[in-house]
KOLTORZA-365278 format. One record per residue (C-alpha): residue number from 1; z, y, x; residue in one letter. Coordinates in Angstrom, 2 decimals, always signed. Layout:
% residues N
+-----+---------+---------+---------+---------+
| num |      up |   north |    east | residuo |
+-----+---------+---------+---------+---------+
| NUM |       Z |       Y |       X |       a |
...
+-----+---------+---------+---------+---------+
This chain:
% residues 301
+-----+---------+---------+---------+---------+
| num |      up |   north |    east | residuo |
+-----+---------+---------+---------+---------+
|   1 | +100.80 |  +84.36 |  -90.20 |       m |
|   2 | +103.23 |  +84.55 |  -92.60 |       t |
|   3 | +105.38 |  +88.37 |  -92.86 |       e |
|   4 | +108.82 |  +86.78 |  -92.34 |       a |
|   5 | +106.99 |  +84.67 |  -88.97 |       a |
|   6 | +105.31 |  +87.63 |  -87.80 |       r |
|   7 | +109.19 |  +89.46 |  -86.83 |       k |
|   8 | +110.84 |  +88.84 |  -83.68 |       p |
|   9 | +111.87 |  +86.34 |  -82.20 |       v |
|  10 | +115.58 |  +86.25 |  -81.32 |       t |
|  11 | +118.98 |  +84.50 |  -80.56 |       l |
|  12 | +120.16 |  +84.75 |  -84.75 |       p |
|  13 | +116.67 |  +83.08 |  -85.47 |       t |
|  14 | +116.57 |  +80.54 |  -82.58 |       l |
|  15 | +120.50 |  +79.39 |  -84.20 |       r |
|  16 | +119.13 |  +79.39 |  -87.11 |       r |
|  17 | +116.24 |  +77.21 |  -86.71 |       m |
|  18 | +118.38 |  +74.85 |  -84.66 |       k |
|  19 | +120.69 |  +74.39 |  -88.38 |       a |
|  20 | +117.56 |  +74.43 |  -90.01 |       k |
|  21 | +115.75 |  +71.35 |  -88.42 |       g |
|  22 | +112.89 |  +73.80 |  -87.54 |       e |
|  23 | +111.24 |  +72.81 |  -84.60 |       k |
|  24 | +111.20 |  +75.73 |  -81.87 |       i |
|  25 | +107.65 |  +76.26 |  -79.80 |       t |
|  26 | +108.46 |  +77.63 |  -76.54 |       m |
|  27 | +105.24 |  +78.04 |  -74.19 |       v |
|  28 | +104.60 |  +79.39 |  -69.65 |       t |
|  29 | +103.14 |  +82.20 |  -70.03 |       a |
|  30 | +102.33 |  +84.69 |  -66.47 |       y |
|  31 | +100.35 |  +87.31 |  -67.38 |       d |
|  32 |  +99.98 |  +90.34 |  -70.64 |       a |
|  33 |  +96.47 |  +88.11 |  -71.53 |       t |
|  34 |  +98.10 |  +85.16 |  -71.37 |       f |
|  35 | +101.11 |  +86.51 |  -73.20 |       a |
|  36 |  +99.15 |  +87.67 |  -76.44 |       r |
|  37 |  +97.48 |  +84.78 |  -76.95 |       m |
|  38 | +100.30 |  +82.75 |  -76.77 |       i |
|  39 | +102.72 |  +84.93 |  -78.62 |       d |
|  40 |  +99.20 |  +85.84 |  -81.43 |       e |
|  41 |  +98.86 |  +81.90 |  -82.08 |       a |
|  42 | +103.11 |  +81.84 |  -83.05 |       g |
|  43 | +104.71 |  +80.56 |  -80.33 |       a |
|  44 | +108.88 |  +81.01 |  -80.35 |       d |
|  45 | +109.83 |  +81.51 |  -76.93 |       i |
|  46 | +107.44 |  +82.67 |  -73.91 |       l |
|  47 | +109.08 |  +81.86 |  -70.74 |       l |
|  48 | +108.26 |  +83.02 |  -67.09 |       v |
|  49 | +108.82 |  +79.98 |  -65.37 |       g |
|  50 | +109.20 |  +79.68 |  -61.49 |       d |
|  51 | +106.36 |  +77.33 |  -62.30 |       s |
|  52 | +103.98 |  +79.94 |  -61.49 |       l |
|  53 | +104.18 |  +78.92 |  -58.11 |       g |
|  54 | +102.68 |  +75.94 |  -58.75 |       m |
|  55 | +100.13 |  +76.69 |  -61.15 |       v |
|  56 |  +99.43 |  +80.90 |  -60.01 |       v |
|  57 | +100.50 |  +80.48 |  -56.66 |       q |
|  58 |  +98.97 |  +76.83 |  -55.77 |       g |
|  59 | +101.76 |  +75.64 |  -53.75 |       r |
|  60 | +103.93 |  +72.03 |  -53.92 |       d |
|  61 | +107.09 |  +73.19 |  -55.05 |       t |
|  62 | +108.87 |  +76.72 |  -56.89 |       t |
|  63 | +111.05 |  +77.09 |  -54.05 |       l |
|  64 | +109.49 |  +79.71 |  -52.57 |       p |
|  65 | +109.06 |  +81.59 |  -55.57 |       v |
|  66 | +111.72 |  +85.35 |  -55.52 |       t |
|  67 | +112.55 |  +86.90 |  -57.75 |       v |
|  68 | +110.27 |  +89.53 |  -57.28 |       d |
|  69 | +107.11 |  +87.64 |  -58.23 |       e |
|  70 | +109.13 |  +86.61 |  -61.34 |       v |
|  71 | +110.14 |  +89.98 |  -62.43 |       i |
|  72 | +106.29 |  +90.82 |  -61.22 |       y |
|  73 | +104.95 |  +88.20 |  -63.93 |       h |
|  74 | +107.78 |  +88.81 |  -66.41 |       c |
|  75 | +106.61 |  +92.86 |  -66.84 |       r |
|  76 | +103.29 |  +91.62 |  -67.58 |       a |
|  77 | +103.62 |  +89.02 |  -69.82 |       v |
|  78 | +106.32 |  +91.92 |  -71.48 |       a |
|  79 | +103.64 |  +93.84 |  -72.20 |       r |
|  80 | +101.39 |  +91.14 |  -73.64 |       g |
|  81 | +104.40 |  +89.89 |  -76.61 |       t |
|  82 | +105.38 |  +91.79 |  -79.57 |       r |
|  83 | +107.16 |  +88.43 |  -81.49 |       r |
|  84 | +107.77 |  +85.87 |  -78.93 |       a |
|  85 | +111.41 |  +85.81 |  -77.45 |       h |
|  86 | +110.51 |  +86.09 |  -72.93 |       v |
|  87 | +112.69 |  +84.64 |  -70.80 |       v |
|  88 | +112.76 |  +85.12 |  -67.47 |       g |
|  89 | +112.98 |  +82.10 |  -64.68 |       d |
|  90 | +115.95 |  +82.72 |  -62.11 |       m |
|  91 | +114.46 |  +81.13 |  -59.53 |       p |
|  92 | +115.30 |  +78.91 |  -56.29 |       f |
|  93 | +119.00 |  +80.95 |  -54.80 |       l |
|  94 | +118.55 |  +83.51 |  -56.78 |       s |
|  95 | +122.10 |  +82.35 |  -58.76 |       h |
|  96 | +123.31 |  +79.68 |  -56.82 |       q |
|  97 | +125.13 |  +81.73 |  -54.28 |       i |
|  98 | +127.85 |  +83.73 |  -56.40 |       s |
|  99 | +127.82 |  +84.71 |  -59.90 |       p |
| 100 | +128.33 |  +88.13 |  -58.79 |       e |
| 101 | +125.08 |  +87.73 |  -57.00 |       e |
| 102 | +123.54 |  +85.87 |  -59.93 |       a |
| 103 | +124.62 |  +88.82 |  -62.27 |       l |
| 104 | +122.98 |  +91.34 |  -60.10 |       r |
| 105 | +119.05 |  +89.47 |  -60.68 |       n |
| 106 | +120.01 |  +88.95 |  -63.80 |       a |
| 107 | +120.39 |  +92.04 |  -64.12 |       g |
| 108 | +117.13 |  +92.79 |  -62.82 |       r |
| 109 | +115.35 |  +90.67 |  -65.08 |       f |
| 110 | +115.95 |  +92.90 |  -68.34 |       l |
| 111 | +115.89 |  +96.21 |  -67.16 |       s |
| 112 | +112.99 |  +95.93 |  -65.07 |       e |
| 113 | +111.28 |  +93.16 |  -66.28 |       g |
| 114 | +111.29 |  +93.43 |  -69.72 |       g |
| 115 | +112.92 |  +89.50 |  -70.02 |       a |
| 116 | +115.11 |  +89.37 |  -73.32 |       h |
| 117 | +117.03 |  +86.46 |  -71.26 |       s |
| 118 | +117.54 |  +84.41 |  -68.26 |       v |
| 119 | +117.38 |  +80.65 |  -67.68 |       k |
| 120 | +118.91 |  +78.74 |  -64.98 |       l |
| 121 | +119.11 |  +75.31 |  -63.81 |       e |
| 122 | +122.31 |  +73.44 |  -63.38 |       g |
| 123 | +125.18 |  +71.93 |  -65.48 |       g |
| 124 | +128.65 |  +71.81 |  -64.55 |       v |
| 125 | +128.35 |  +73.87 |  -61.65 |       t |
| 126 | +126.06 |  +76.63 |  -63.27 |       a |
| 127 | +128.89 |  +77.50 |  -66.04 |       a |
| 128 | +130.49 |  +79.66 |  -64.16 |       p |
| 129 | +127.57 |  +80.96 |  -63.39 |       t |
| 130 | +126.50 |  +80.78 |  -67.22 |       i |
| 131 | +129.93 |  +82.28 |  -68.57 |       r |
| 132 | +129.93 |  +85.30 |  -65.91 |       r |
| 133 | +126.27 |  +86.60 |  -67.43 |       l |
| 134 | +127.09 |  +85.65 |  -70.67 |       v |
| 135 | +130.07 |  +88.08 |  -70.42 |       e |
| 136 | +128.13 |  +90.94 |  -68.95 |       a |
| 137 | +125.88 |  +90.63 |  -71.50 |       g |
| 138 | +122.94 |  +88.22 |  -70.85 |       i |
| 139 | +122.01 |  +86.35 |  -72.50 |       p |
| 140 | +121.12 |  +82.56 |  -70.64 |       v |
| 141 | +119.02 |  +79.12 |  -71.61 |       m |
| 142 | +120.44 |  +76.72 |  -69.30 |       g |
| 143 | +118.18 |  +73.32 |  -67.62 |       h |
| 144 | +119.63 |  +70.36 |  -67.23 |       v |
| 145 | +118.28 |  +66.63 |  -65.99 |       g |
| 146 | +115.26 |  +67.29 |  -64.05 |       l |
| 147 | +115.89 |  +70.61 |  -61.79 |       t |
| 148 | +112.71 |  +71.08 |  -60.29 |       p |
| 149 | +115.05 |  +73.44 |  -58.22 |       q |
| 150 | +116.26 |  +70.20 |  -56.86 |       s |
| 151 | +113.51 |  +68.56 |  -56.02 |       v |
| 152 | +114.36 |  +67.23 |  -52.03 |       h |
| 153 | +117.69 |  +66.66 |  -53.56 |       a |
| 154 | +116.53 |  +63.72 |  -56.18 |       m |
| 155 | +114.38 |  +62.69 |  -53.95 |       g |
| 156 | +111.07 |  +64.01 |  -55.89 |       g |
| 157 | +110.29 |  +65.04 |  -59.49 |       f |
| 158 | +111.87 |  +61.93 |  -60.76 |       r |
| 159 | +113.35 |  +61.49 |  -64.82 |       v |
| 160 | +117.33 |  +60.98 |  -64.91 |       q |
| 161 | +120.13 |  +59.69 |  -66.38 |       g |
| 162 | +118.24 |  +56.58 |  -66.42 |       k |
| 163 | +121.43 |  +54.60 |  -65.68 |       t |
| 164 | +124.63 |  +54.87 |  -67.84 |       q |
| 165 | +126.33 |  +56.27 |  -64.68 |       e |
| 166 | +123.39 |  +59.20 |  -64.99 |       a |
| 167 | +123.13 |  +59.56 |  -68.08 |       a |
| 168 | +126.80 |  +60.42 |  -69.01 |       d |
| 169 | +126.50 |  +63.13 |  -65.71 |       r |
| 170 | +123.46 |  +64.98 |  -67.79 |       v |
| 171 | +125.89 |  +65.04 |  -71.18 |       l |
| 172 | +128.75 |  +66.81 |  -69.23 |       a |
| 173 | +126.43 |  +69.03 |  -67.72 |       d |
| 174 | +124.72 |  +69.81 |  -71.09 |       a |
| 175 | +128.08 |  +70.26 |  -72.60 |       l |
| 176 | +129.41 |  +72.67 |  -69.59 |       a |
| 177 | +126.64 |  +75.22 |  -70.05 |       v |
| 178 | +126.78 |  +75.23 |  -73.50 |       a |
| 179 | +130.63 |  +74.86 |  -73.65 |       e |
| 180 | +129.74 |  +78.44 |  -70.93 |       a |
| 181 | +127.86 |  +80.73 |  -73.70 |       g |
| 182 | +124.32 |  +79.80 |  -72.91 |       a |
| 183 | +122.12 |  +79.95 |  -76.32 |       f |
| 184 | +119.73 |  +77.21 |  -75.83 |       a |
| 185 | +119.21 |  +74.44 |  -72.91 |       l |
| 186 | +116.20 |  +72.86 |  -71.58 |       v |
| 187 | +116.10 |  +68.70 |  -71.28 |       l |
| 188 | +113.69 |  +67.76 |  -68.53 |       e |
| 189 | +112.57 |  +64.37 |  -67.42 |       g |
| 190 | +115.13 |  +62.52 |  -69.05 |       i |
| 191 | +115.19 |  +58.75 |  -71.56 |       p |
| 192 | +114.23 |  +60.00 |  -74.76 |       s |
| 193 | +117.04 |  +58.14 |  -76.81 |       d |
| 194 | +119.68 |  +60.48 |  -74.13 |       l |
| 195 | +118.00 |  +63.80 |  -75.05 |       a |
| 196 | +118.35 |  +62.80 |  -78.75 |       a |
| 197 | +122.19 |  +61.68 |  -78.04 |       e |
| 198 | +122.37 |  +65.63 |  -76.71 |       v |
| 199 | +120.50 |  +67.43 |  -78.72 |       s |
| 200 | +122.88 |  +65.75 |  -81.72 |       a |
| 201 | +125.37 |  +66.52 |  -79.59 |       a |
| 202 | +125.27 |  +70.81 |  -78.84 |       l |
| 203 | +126.24 |  +73.37 |  -80.95 |       p |
| 204 | +122.91 |  +75.53 |  -79.31 |       i |
| 205 | +119.39 |  +74.57 |  -79.68 |       p |
| 206 | +118.08 |  +72.21 |  -76.86 |       t |
| 207 | +113.99 |  +72.04 |  -75.46 |       i |
| 208 | +112.44 |  +69.26 |  -74.41 |       g |
| 209 | +109.43 |  +68.45 |  -71.90 |       i |
| 210 | +109.22 |  +65.11 |  -70.58 |       g |
| 211 | +112.45 |  +64.32 |  -73.36 |       a |
| 212 | +110.91 |  +62.89 |  -76.28 |       g |
| 213 | +110.36 |  +64.09 |  -79.85 |       p |
| 214 | +114.15 |  +64.46 |  -80.84 |       d |
| 215 | +115.19 |  +67.65 |  -78.79 |       c |
| 216 | +115.51 |  +70.95 |  -81.13 |       d |
| 217 | +111.81 |  +72.94 |  -79.62 |       g |
| 218 | +109.41 |  +71.82 |  -76.69 |       q |
| 219 | +108.17 |  +73.09 |  -73.94 |       v |
| 220 | +105.13 |  +72.71 |  -72.19 |       l |
| 221 | +103.13 |  +74.81 |  -68.88 |       v |
| 222 | +100.59 |  +76.53 |  -70.76 |       c |
| 223 |  +98.36 |  +75.75 |  -67.75 |       y |
| 224 |  +98.86 |  +72.03 |  -68.82 |       d |
| 225 |  +99.07 |  +72.36 |  -72.34 |       l |
| 226 |  +94.80 |  +74.50 |  -72.39 |       l |
| 227 |  +93.51 |  +72.02 |  -69.29 |       g |
| 228 |  +93.75 |  +74.41 |  -66.84 |       l |
| 229 |  +94.97 |  +72.26 |  -63.53 |       t |
| 230 |  +92.04 |  +69.47 |  -63.30 |       p |
| 231 |  +94.13 |  +67.79 |  -60.79 |       d |
| 232 |  +97.82 |  +67.06 |  -62.14 |       l |
| 233 |  +97.69 |  +65.49 |  -65.34 |       k |
| 234 | +101.83 |  +64.63 |  -66.32 |       p |
| 235 | +102.79 |  +61.57 |  -68.51 |       r |
| 236 | +104.38 |  +64.11 |  -70.75 |       f |
| 237 | +101.60 |  +66.48 |  -71.43 |       v |
| 238 |  +98.75 |  +66.84 |  -74.22 |       k |
| 239 |  +96.02 |  +68.58 |  -73.11 |       r |
| 240 |  +94.90 |  +70.58 |  -76.17 |       y |
| 241 |  +91.78 |  +71.77 |  -74.69 |       a |
| 242 |  +90.24 |  +71.51 |  -71.68 |       e |
| 243 |  +89.53 |  +74.52 |  -70.29 |       l |
| 244 |  +88.53 |  +74.33 |  -66.93 |       f |
| 245 |  +85.60 |  +72.68 |  -67.01 |       e |
| 246 |  +84.62 |  +74.83 |  -70.16 |       a |
| 247 |  +84.96 |  +77.76 |  -67.65 |       g |
| 248 |  +83.27 |  +76.09 |  -64.92 |       k |
| 249 |  +79.99 |  +75.68 |  -66.58 |       e |
| 250 |  +80.59 |  +79.19 |  -68.59 |       a |
| 251 |  +80.55 |  +80.61 |  -64.75 |       v |
| 252 |  +78.40 |  +78.44 |  -63.50 |       a |
| 253 |  +75.87 |  +79.89 |  -66.25 |       t |
| 254 |  +76.89 |  +82.92 |  -65.18 |       y |
| 255 |  +75.28 |  +82.91 |  -61.65 |       c |
| 256 |  +72.31 |  +80.80 |  -62.63 |       e |
| 257 |  +71.80 |  +83.71 |  -64.79 |       e |
| 258 |  +72.44 |  +86.32 |  -62.62 |       v |
| 259 |  +70.10 |  +84.40 |  -60.17 |       r |
| 260 |  +66.61 |  +84.04 |  -62.33 |       s |
| 261 |  +67.59 |  +87.27 |  -63.69 |       g |
| 262 |  +68.22 |  +86.58 |  -67.61 |       a |
| 263 |  +71.15 |  +88.81 |  -67.17 |       f |
| 264 |  +71.77 |  +91.44 |  -67.48 |       p |
| 265 |  +69.12 |  +91.39 |  -70.25 |       s |
| 266 |  +67.82 |  +94.72 |  -72.00 |       e |
| 267 |  +71.06 |  +94.54 |  -74.79 |       e |
| 268 |  +73.20 |  +94.43 |  -71.49 |       h |
| 269 |  +72.55 |  +97.68 |  -70.99 |       g |
| 270 |  +72.56 | +101.49 |  -71.72 |       f |
| 271 |  +69.24 | +102.55 |  -72.63 |       g |
| 272 |  +66.78 | +105.32 |  -70.57 |       t |
| 273 |  +67.35 | +108.58 |  -70.27 |       v |
| 274 |  +63.60 | +110.71 |  -70.12 |       k |
| 275 |  +63.78 | +113.35 |  -67.27 |       r |
| 276 |  +61.51 | +115.18 |  -65.29 |       p |
| 277 |  +59.96 | +112.89 |  -62.91 |       a |
| 278 |  +61.65 | +114.03 |  -59.58 |       v |
| 279 |  +59.83 | +114.91 |  -56.46 |       r |
| 280 |  +60.38 | +112.94 |  -53.23 |       a |
| 281 |  +62.43 | +115.13 |  -50.31 |       v |
| 282 |  +59.60 | +115.16 |  -47.34 |       p |
| 283 |  +61.18 | +113.51 |  -44.20 |       n |
| 284 |  +63.00 | +115.68 |  -42.22 |       p |
| 285 |  +62.01 | +116.68 |  -38.76 |       p |
| 286 |  +62.71 | +115.49 |  -35.69 |       h |
| 287 |  +65.42 | +116.74 |  -33.72 |       q |
| 288 |  +63.84 | +118.36 |  -31.48 |       d |
| 289 |  +61.71 | +120.34 |  -33.79 |       d |
| 290 |  +65.12 | +121.72 |  -35.94 |       r |
| 291 |  +66.68 | +124.81 |  -35.16 |       r |
| 292 |  +69.27 | +125.44 |  -32.92 |       p |
| 293 |  +72.86 | +124.33 |  -34.76 |       l |
| 294 |  +74.82 | +127.43 |  -32.57 |       f |
| 295 |  +72.14 | +129.89 |  -32.56 |       g |
| 296 |  +70.11 | +130.78 |  -28.95 |       s |
| 297 |  +72.93 | +130.24 |  -26.93 |       y |
| 298 |  +73.64 | +127.49 |  -28.21 |       g |
| 299 |  +77.94 | +126.72 |  -29.18 |       p |
| 300 |  +80.38 | +128.66 |  -27.53 |       s |
| 301 |  +82.78 | +128.54 |  -24.47 |       a |
+-----+---------+---------+---------+---------+
């Protein structure tokens, strides 16, 4: 990695990348070890996503995830990150109730979680909240199209913007988010041509997931990218490794070696120490043969 590439990724960095046509890379992370790995690999943005509810906690949706839980994971990710921009994902009902409550919650992501910015879902209806946070000095990344926190209203994880009317709504949402002051926008689960149109229309970077190749950047969940989700293989994901199978094989080998006695071997120990032989301690006398514990007359009254 060049010296320039080692410099921290800031909001001006991302704006310059958009202007120069340089693709932005974003990957989710949930702990310090994964954060360090992804950061050192060169990702520009680490998203501490509420997707942790599904890939870390094993839930069916992201809805049960709390502010405290995401902040906990933000702290871990921030400790493992040196270069990338860290974004904390605001979970369900942390920003929808009122702009003031959203401001209180978003402030915690920066002050307690060590995040550099927050992400929140929603378009036209979320614009006043985005504007309030930006006015308070909190950078905001938007998210439109398929918004997982609205999964029940959408009837499931369905592609959005497939009709002209629906596409117009996505574009209106994207423009509202940009006008409210967001520094970037996630486009999820929309047709590729619509994503290209939105990306061309906005002055801020767009980050696609299931939105085709013409966004200004791309994001994937690290568990999907690394092949750690054996039962979940979305169409828009490319798996760059199969670590679940590799990890399972490694653990199986470990179990086999422990059971056979092959592990640990001498090389995994700390040698021996020359010590005089320890004399065996004689068996204690029978209880009836011991001296009274409290003298000749037993315990005092």
